[in-house]
N, C-alpha and C positions, 0 to 999 in steps of 0.2 A: 628651764624650759619656757620657750616663747608663748606669746599669746596664741589662743586657738584662731584658726582661720575663719574669717567672716564669710568669705566666698571660696569654695574649692576650686582647685585648679581647672577642672574640666568646666566649670561655669564661666571662670574668667576667659578661657580660650574660646568658649562659644560665643560669649558676649562680644569679644573684639573681632572675631570672624564675622559674626552677624552684623556688627556696626559697619565694618568695611564693605560687606555685600550690599547692605541697604543703601549706603551712600552711593556706590556704583550703580545700583539699580535706579536710584531717583535721578542722577545725573544724566545717565544714558536714556532713561524713560523720558526725561524732558527733551532730548534730542529727537527721539522717535516721535514724541507728541508734536514737535515743530513741523513734521513732514506734513501734517494735516492742519494743526491749529484749530481743531474741531470745537474748541471751547470759545474761540472768538479772539484769541490773543496768542502771542508767542513768548516763549522763555528766552531771555537773553542768552546769546550763544556762549558767552564767557563763563557761564556756569553749567553748561551742558557737557557731555563726555562722548566721544566717539568720532567727532568732526563732521560726520555725515551719517545718513540714515543707515547705511550698510554697517559702518563701523560702530555705531550705537547699538545695533541689534547684536553684534558680536560681544560686545561688553555686557549687554543685558542677559544674554543667554549664558555667558560664563559665570555671571554673579548669581543668576538664579538657582543654579545647582548648589552653590555654596550656602545660600539662604535656605533651600530645601533640606540640605544635609544638616545644617546647625538646628533648624527648627524641629527635624525628626529626632535628632540626638538629644536635644533639650527636653523634648516630650517623653522620650523613652526613659532617660536617665532621671529626669524629675519625678516621674511616676514610680519608677522602681525604687528609688530612695526615698519616696514620699515627701520630696522637697515641695513640689507643686501645691498639694493640699495643705501641707504645713505653713508655708510662707504666704499663700494667697487667700486662705479661708480660715474662718468664716469672714463674710462681707455682710454688714447689715446697713440699711438706709440711716439709722440713727448714728451708728459709728461714722459712716462716711460724712454726714453733715456736721457732725462734732469736729472731725478731724479738717474738714474743709474750712470751718470757721476759724479754727485754731491756726490753720495755714494763713488765711487772710489777715490775721491778727499778727503774724510773724511769731507765734508762740508754740509752733509744733515742735515737740522734742525730737532731737536726733542723736541722743546719747548712745543709744545701742543700735548700731547699724545692721545688726542681724535680725531686727524685727521691723518689718514694713507696717507703717500706719495704713489706715483704710484708704486714704486718697492714693497712696502709692499702689496698694494692691488693685484698686479699681483701674488706675492708669495702665499698669503693667498687663492686666487681664485684657483691657481693651486693645493694647497694642498686639498682644498675641492673637486676638480675634481678628484684628486688622490684618495681620500677616496671612492667616487663613483666607481672608476675603481677596487679598491680592493675589495669593497663589491660585484660587478658584478662577477669579476673573481673568488672570493672566493665561491660564491653561485654556479658556475659551477664545482669547484673542490669538493664541499661538495655533491651536488645533480645533478651531470651531466645529468642524464636521465630526471629529473623532470624540468629542464630549457633548452630545446632544442634550443630556439631562442638566449638565452644568449650565449650557448656553440657555436653556428655558429658566433655570433657576435665577439667572443674572439678567434676565429680559432681553435675550437675543445678543447678537454681535454688538449693535450699537449701545444696548444697555451695559454689555460688558466693559466697553470703553469708558463710559461715564463712571461705573462702579469702580473700575481700576484708577481712574483719575481721582475721584474723591477719596478712595481709600489711600492713595499715594499722599494726598493733601493732609489727610489726618495723620499719617505717619510723619510728615514733615513737622506739623504742629507738635506732635509728641516728642520728636527729637529735640526741637527748640526748647520746649519746656524742661525736658529731661537734662539737657546741657546747662540750662540757667540753674536749675536746682543744684546740680552737681558743682557748679562753679560757686554757688553761694554756701555749699557744705563741703569743702574741699577734701576732707578726710574720706568721702564716699569714692572719690577718684583714686586715691591711694589704696583704698580697700579693694577696688576692682582691678587695680594694677598688681598689687602684691599680696593680697588676700587678707591684709590686716590693717 
């Protein structure tokens, strides 16, 4: 009998579909951003997707449905199986500071990949919240008139552009740290590919 699976198949599928959707959304979003450059700078064209504004919008809209579906599936399955409360809670400030200091010293244990330390829990919960912010601000940018309450919530259309941009920046930073940590502990990549 083989080792028990660390990550079930449904989770691994959602993870990789989600990763592809977010990368497409970021790169096409950069192309869309370049149409206005409202933050005062341009993203290099070589790392954008879509070729031009219309092409980038098509990529963005295609990927957003994948992200929405994977986020919804993850929330439903994660709550029904109680994976979300079991994996990400409790979170206490004391445990977070302890694990953060251990990580800074390079002493954070990774023997059991089925248990997230508090730094991981906080990071993953923040990423989930960021996806919600991205979807809400994206809805306001897409259909500002149809979502008046969401538009007020994010500070109007101009506020939505900035909220969307900074939420995207947080996601890019999360992905960078996530990939670096995975490369430092390669067995985590194997577990997310094959389950063990």
